[in-house]
N, C-alpha and C positions, 0 to 999 in steps of 0.2 A: 399507789401512784407509780411504783416501778413497773407493775404489770401493764398499766394503761400506756405509759411511755413506750414500753417495749412493743406493745401492740401497734401504736401509732407509727413507730419506727419501721416495723415490718410492713405496714400498709404503704408507707412512703416508698420503701424499696420496691414493693410490688408495682406501684404506679409508675415508678421510674423505668422499670423493666418492660412495661407495656410497649408494643410497637407503635410507631407513628400512626396517627389516624389519617390514613391516606385518602385522598379524593381523586377522582378521575375527571379530567377536563377534555372538551371536545372541540375540534375545528372541522367544519364542513363547508362546502361551497354554497350550500343552501341555508347556512346559518345566518346570524345577524351581527350587527355591530355591538361593541362592548358597552355595557352600562357601567358607569363609575360615578363617584361623587363630583367629578369634573364634567362628565358627559351624561347629563340627565336624560338625554334623548336616546341613549344606548338601548339596543333592543334585547340583548341576551346576556345571561350570566355565565355562559360557557360550561355549565355543569350537567348538560343532558345531551345525549347522542340523538338530537332531534332538530329538525329544521325550524327556522323562525316562522311562527304561525301566520305572520302577515300583518299583525297589528299589536299595539301595546308596547310598553317599555319594560326592561328588566324581566323579560320572560325566561322561563326555564328551558333554554335551548342553546345550541352550539354557537360559538363565534364563527364568522365567515372569513377570518384572516388570522394566520398564525401569529402575526405581530401583536395581536390583542393579548397574547399571553404575557407580554411585558410592556405594552404601551396601550393607552386608551385613545391614542391619536389626538390628544389635546395639546401636545407640545410640551407637556410637563416631563420632569425627569423620569426615566424608565425604571421599572421594577417589576419582577415577576409577580403574577397574582397567585402562583402556586406556592406550596410549601415543600420542603424536603420530603421525599418519599411519595410524592404525588405522581400521577400518570397523566401525560398529555397525549391524546390520540388525534392525529392530523389526517383527515380523510381527503382534504382538498380545500381550496380557497376560491373566493370570488373577488375579482379586481374591482376597485372603485371605477366609476365611469371616466374619471380623470387620469387613470393610470396609463402611462405610455407603454407600448409593447406588451399588452396583457397576454397571458398564456393560460387562461382558465382550463382546467381547475388547478393548475400548478400555482405554487405560493411564492410570491416575490418577497425578498428580504432587502432591507435598506429603503431608500427613498423610492417614490413612485414615478418620478420624472427626472429629466435632465437638468432642471434648474433647482430642484430640492427645496424642501421645507415650506412650500406654499400650501395653505389650506385648500382642499382637505387632505393634504399629504404631510401631516406633521408627525410622522412616525418617529423621528429622531430629534426630539425637542432640545437637543444640545449638540454642539460641535458640528462637524462636517463629516461627509461619508468616509473620508480617509482616516478618521481617528476614532469615531465612536458610534457610527450608525449601524450597530448590530446589537444583539441581545446582551443584557448584563449577565454576569456569571449565574449559571443554573443553581438553584438551591440544592445543596448536597443531600443525598440520601444516606442510608446506612448499608452495611453488608447484608443485613437481612431484609431490608426494604429500600432498594435503590430508587432514585428518581428516574422515571422512564419517559423518553420522548419517542413515540411510536408512530410509524406510518399506519394507515388503516389496515394493511395486510398483516401487521404484527399484533393486532388486537383481536381477542376472541379466538376463533378458529384460525390458527396461524397458517397463512397461505402465501407468504412472500416468495417471489420468483427471483433467485439470485442471478447476478450477471455473470461473474467469473468469465468463463469462456463459452457462454451460451450466446452465439452470434445470431442475429445482428445485435450490436450494442443498442441499448435503449429499449429492448424488448423486456420490460419489467413492469410489475404492478406496484412498485414502491412509490411512496408519495414524494413528489418532486418539490424541493425548495430551491429557488434560484436567486442569486444575487446580481446586482447590476448598478449602473450609474455611479461608477467610481469607487465601489466598496474595496477597501484593502483587506478586510477580514469579513467573512460571510456569516459564520456561526461560531460563537464564543464558548469555548470549554475551559477557559482560564480559571484557575483557583477553585475548581469544583471536584467533588469526590463522589464515588458511588452513583454514577449516572449511566443508564443504558440507552443507547441510540439504536433503534431497530427499524427496519423497513423504510429507510429514508434514502432518497436520491438528492445529492447536493451538487449543484452545477451553476453555470452562468450561460447566458445566451449570447455569445459574442463570436461571430465568425467574420467580422469585417475589419478588425484592427488588432495591432500588437502594441504592447507597452511594457517597458521595464526589462523584458527578457528578449534578447535577440536583435541583431542588426544585419541588413537593413530591414525596416518595417515592411511587412507584407500582410495583406494587400496595401495597408496604410497604417500610420501611427494613430493611436487612440487619443482622444481629447481628455485630458485630466483636469480640465477647468470647466466651469459652467459655460455653455451646456456640455455636460458629460456624455461620453459615449456609454453605451449600456454594457459595461464589463465589470467583472470582479476579479481581484488579484488572487486571493487565497480562499480556500474552503474553510475547514475547521482550524481554529487557533487554540493552541495549548500553551501552558507555561510550566515551570518546574514545581508548581503546586497542584498540577492536574494529576489525579491518580484514580485507580479503580474505575476506569471507563470501559464499558463494553460496547463494541460496535458489532452489530449482527445484521446481515443482509443490508449493507450500506454501499451505495454506488456514488463515488466522488470523481468528477471528471470535468474537463473543459476549462479549468481556471488559467488565468494569464500568468500565474506564478506557481503556487504549490497546492496540491489537494489538501494536505495537512501541513501545518507549520508550527514549530515550537518544541522546546524540550518537554520532559515529563518528570513527575515526582513520585511515581508509583506504578503499580501494575496496569497494563493496558491489554485488553483482550479483543482480538479482531477475528471474526468468523464470517465466512462468505462475504468478503469485502473486495470491491474493485476500485482501484485508484489509478486512473490512466488519462492520457492525453492532457496533461497539465504542463504548461510551457516551461517551468523551471525545474520542479521535482515532484515526486509522488508525495513522500513525507520528508520535509526539510526540518530536521530537529534544531537547526540554528535559527534563533530568533532575531538575528542581525547584530546581536551584541555579544555573541559567544557565551551566553549563559549556560552553565553546565546543568545536566540533570541533577535531581536532588532525591533524597529519600532512598527507596529501594526500587528504582525503575526497572521495568521488564516489559517485554513484548511477547505475547503468546498469539501467534497468527495461524489460523487454519483456513485453508481455501482462500487465500488472499492473492489477488492478481494485480500486478503493477506493470503496465505496458505503455510504450510510446510516451513516456514522460520526457520532457524536452521538446514537445510538439504542441502547437496550438491546435485546438479541436475545431473541426469544421462545424458550422451551424448555419442552417439546419443540417442534421446528419443525414447524408445520403450514401456515403461510402461504407464498405464493410469495416475498414479500419480508418476512422475519420481524422487522420493526421494531416491537417491542411498545410502546415509548414513547420519544419523542425529547425532547431538551432543547437549548436554544441559550444564548447568552450572557446573555439576559434572564431565563432560568430556572435559573441556576446550572450550566449546561452549557458546552459548547465546540463541537466538531463539525468541526474541520479533517480533511481526509484526510491529506495530508502537512502537518506543522506545524513550521516553523522558529522559532516564537515562543519567546522565552526563551533563544535561543542567539546573541543578537546582540552578545555581548561582544567586546572587542578581539581581532581575529584570527579571529573566527568566520566562516569562509568555506567554500565548497565549490568545488572546482576545476571540477567538471562535474556536470550533472544531465541525463541522457539518458532520455527517455521515448518509447518506440515502442509503439504499440497499448496505450496506457494508457487507463483509464476512470475518471473521477472524477464520479460522479453522486449527487445527492440527499444530500449531506452538509450538516449544519445550520450550518456556517460556510463556509469557503472550500474550493475544489477543490484547486488545485495550490500547494503549499509555503508561501505567505505571504511578506510583504515583509521579514521580520526576519533574513534570511540572505543574505549576498552570494555570488552564484554567478557564476563567471567565464565558463563556457560552458553555455548552455542549448540543448538540442535537443529539440523536441517534435514528433513526427511521427505521423500515422495515429492520432491519439488523440481521445477523446470526453470532453466535459464537458457535463452537462445538469442544470439545476435546483438547483444548490447555492444555499443561502440567502444566502451572501455573494457573493464573486466566483468565477467559474469558473476563471479563470487569474490567479494572483497570484505574482509573484516579485520578489526584492529586488535591491538593489545598494548599493554603498558608495562614498564619495568616494575617488577615486584608483584605483578598481578597475573599469575599463570592462569591460563584458561583451558577448559576442557571442551573439546569440539567433537560432535558426532555428526558425520556427513554420510547419509545412508539412503539408498534407493532413489538417487537423483539422476535426472536426465539433463545433459548439458551439451549445447552446440556452441563451441568457441569459434565464432565467425564474426570478428569485429569489423569487417568491411561489408557486411551484408547490406547495410542501409546506403551503400554507395550505388545501388542499382534499383531499378523499378521493382515494386512489390505488388503482387496481385491483390486487388481490393483496396489499395492505398492511393489517394490522389497523386497525380503525376508531379505536383508541385512540392511534395513533402520534403525532398532531400536537396533542394536547390542551393541551400546555404550550409550544407554539411561537408566538412573537410577533415575534422579531427578524428579520423578512424584509428582505432587501436591506440588510444591515448595512454600515456604513462607506461609505456613498455609493451602494451598490447598483450597482456597475459590473461589466460582464461580464469585462473584463480590467482589472486595477488593479495597475500595476507601477511600480517605481522604475527610472529610466533614468539611469545615471551619465554624467558627461561622457566623451565618446569612445566610447560604446556604439554598436554597429551591430546593428539588428534587421531581419531579413528575414521578413516575414509574407506567405506566398505559397500559393496554391492551397488556401484554406480556405473553409468555408461557415459563416457566422455567422447564426443566427436570434436576433434580439435584441428582447426585450420589457423590457429594463432601461433605466435612465436614461441610462447612457453605455456604449457598446460597448467602446471602447478608451480607457483613461485611463492617463496616465503622469505621474509626478512626479519632480522632480530628487532626487538623493541628498543626505542630510544637510540642511544649512541653505541649500543653493544655491537661488536663485530663477531662475537661467538655466543651462541645461546644453546644451552643444554636442554633440548626438548625432544619429544618423541612423536613420530608420525607412523601410524600403522595403516598400510594400504593393502586391502584384501578383497578378492572377488570383484575386481573392477575390470571394465573394458575400456581401453584407450585406443581409439581409431583415429589416425592422423591423415590429414590432407594438406597439400601444399597450395596455398593461395597466391597466385602471381601478383595480386593487387596488394598484398600486405606491405605496409610502408617500412617494415623492419627487415625485409628480405624474403627470399623465396626458398629458404632452406627447409628441410624436414623439421616439423615442430619438435621442440624440446619437451620431454615429459616432466622431469623434476629439475628445479633450480633452487637449491636450498643452501642456507648459510652453514658455516662451520659450527660443529657442536650438535647439530640435529641428527638424531638416529632415525634412519628410515628402515622400517621393517616391511618388506614386500612379500606377499604370498598369494598364489592362485589368481594372478591377473593375466589378462590378454593384452599384449602390446603389439600394435601393428601400425606401420607408417609413422612411428615415433623414434626419437633417439634420446640418449642420455637417460635411459631407464634401466631396467634389469636385463632385458634381452640383449644379446642372444642367449644368455643363460636360461635354461629351463628348469633350474633347481626350484624346490619349494612349489611345485605345481604351476610354474609359469608357462604361458603359451605365447609363442611369437609368430603366430600365423593369422591370416585374415579371419575375423570373427564370423563372416558370412551371415550378416544380418539380412532380413527380408528387404528386398528392393534397394539394397545398398548400392550407392553410386560407385563407379570405378574410381581408382586413384587419380586418373587423368581429369584435371579440372575442366569443366565446360563453361560455367558461369557462376555468378554469385548466388544464383537460385538453386545451384546443384544440391545444396544441403537442406533445402526446404522440405525434402522428403522426411527429414528427421523432425517430426512434429507430432507429439502425442495426441493432438486434438484433430488430426486428420486421419481418416481411415486408411489402413495399409501402411502406416508409418514404419520406418526401418529400425526402430529400437528393438523389435522382436528378433531373436535368433531364428534362423531357418532350421528346417529339420536336419540339415547336414552340418550345422554349425558345430565347431569344436568346443563351444561354450557349454554345451549340454552336459550336465553331470560333472563338470570339471571344477566346480567350486569346492570350497571347504566349509563345513559347518563351523560357525563361529558364534561368539557370544555377542550378537547384535541386540538391538532394541525392538526389532520388528520380526514378525513371523510370516509376513506376506511380501510380495514384490510390489513395484510401483502400481501395477494394474490390479492389485488385490488378490492375485493368485497365491495360493499357499506355496511356500517354498518347498521344493523337492529335497530329498536327501540322497546323495549330496546335492547342493543347490547349483543352479545355473550361474555362471559368471554374469555380472552386469545387473542392471536394475530391473529387468523384465524377464520372466520365465518364458520358456517356449510355449506358444499357443498357436494351433493350426489356423485359426481364423481371428486375427486380432481386430 
């Protein structure tokens, strides 16, 4: 008996250890309607990558609408047909003949029309679009077998074309899901774990009205009552039970509020993701109630671009940068790219935020994350921040939580008044309501440095036309904070902007609180004050860095610094052949062996983020 029992026990343990029995589900524009116990006339079961054959019910073929994954369109309570660990492949959708503003083969989310809920448009059999007309929580997968929501390009032979800075925007083969007719949230990731989202474009088709963010309304206000205008407020929604989500080749844009909204409860990975042209923020971690993050929250971002948040997107898109109208905090808007504001409650921390090849440009408030969230480990490498109206780089800290920061190989243009002037490729109406330039002091880097923090700022290039390049303040009520900043192999090139609201003096390089130890070595400071120069000890250089195509110190216009753009050929971040930066750096213990452009670092290295290259 003992042997039999033991054998049964081992068998049960073996069975429990088996992976989930995953199934793959398909959505195609040439599929059919969903068969269910309530919809006996349904044409397909959704379990084959095949079109509806044209006759019969409950055939082995794909659904023709992504909403069939959680609704049979009967008006009954919604529930996913998939199980945790399953894969959903969305190749495209086919609109019902009664759908308003169809966009085949793109897939509409929410109701089909402006009056909602009338057959055959019973997708949301409960509530109204402002509360519940979106997918229920996705069944969670496991670490070894995540649930997958894939665009067609992410299934089989992977062929997704990322957006990032591949202009023009919209040139992608990702599967588009678009929300409208008053949706507050478009795609629900609340209370779900181990879910991969790949090859998906999430957007809304609204270029005619504004709502909730910004005053005055332009070109007019949206109708938020029946009949609804065809808009959606937010893209992905999360909560502090959302964890282990992977975004890859995901394009989120055009929402009337935020591309992503809500706190998190665990690790989030973002790879080749674009979040831009959202009227309130890129990712707003505040759910409106100040709910703090939970668990062990972290962000790992690689090739993530966040630009022109604070701006309503033009639709249809015709401009290179489709920012139709932008708002700042002076005009009822906001405009952070990443925003930790509102999540500063007790225990609201993030264990790590890693950004590699991130881009935060031309947002109407701050670039990186804001000071309202305590982050224990911050690593920012190979990243770019240009022309944000607040600070380009801003991160927080809390009493008793020292943080370790590595800031390496980054390119920064501190020009907080850039959006005060016309921009090539941007609609002429974009900045008509912008006045809050250089908000909150107008500092390029504005950070909280807790007692015990260690920051390593190395091999970066800063172009600075703002009042202060690097500002830090103590955490909480502390007036003195014992912390360390190591500044090595950086280039600081200053310009005086006559339009800066804080004055026209030469930019200040460092403004630090009492107790902070600043160790500087092998930097070039030119056109700056309150740094180490005129002393040339420890390898310091106090002369013009002589970058390629570098503008003169005499200001011509707000567009003068546009030449500092790593995505434009001939950009000025590269040192010229006569630059004093060449071979003037010092070998240091960094975390990278290449420069921003991927060139192997020389020995001794060049100062700044980019090595010399004859033909950049």
